[in-house]
C-alpha positions in Angstrom: -42.2 12.7 12.1 -40.3 16.0 12.1 -38.7 14.0 15.0 -37.5 11.5 13.2 -36.1 13.5 10.1 -33.6 15.5 12.4 -32.8 12.0 13.8 -31.8 10.8 10.5 -29.6 13.8 9.4 -27.8 13.8 13.1 -27.3 9.6 12.2 -25.6 10.5 8.8 -23.5 13.7 10.3 -22.1 11.4 13.7 -20.5 8.7 11.9 -19.1 11.1 9.1 -17.7 13.7 12.0 -16.3 10.1 13.0 -14.6 9.1 10.3 -12.9 12.5 9.5 -11.4 12.4 12.8 -9.9 9.2 12.5 -8.6 10.0 8.9 -7.2 13.7 10.4 -5.7 11.5 13.5 -4.0 8.4 10.9 -2.6 11.5 8.6 -1.4 13.3 11.7 0.1 10.8 13.4 2.0 9.3 10.4 2.8 12.9 9.7 4.6 13.0 13.4 6.6 9.2 12.8 7.7 10.8 9.6 9.1 13.9 11.0 10.5 11.9 13.9 12.6 9.7 11.7 14.2 12.7 9.8 15.2 14.7 12.9 16.7 11.0 14.1 18.7 10.9 10.8 17.5 7.5 10.0 15.9 9.0 6.2 17.2 11.9 4.9 18.4 10.4 1.1 18.4 14.0 -0.5 20.6 15.9 1.7 23.3 13.4 0.7 
């Protein structure tokens, strides 16, 4: 029975880690694209 309890805990952690990694990846991706746009000068209204 202990094995099943452990497996249940692992089964609960892994999807959370995958979701967290995906979420972080999306944030990093959008942050990179935003910085790239600013560097190219597409979206810099506050400097004018």
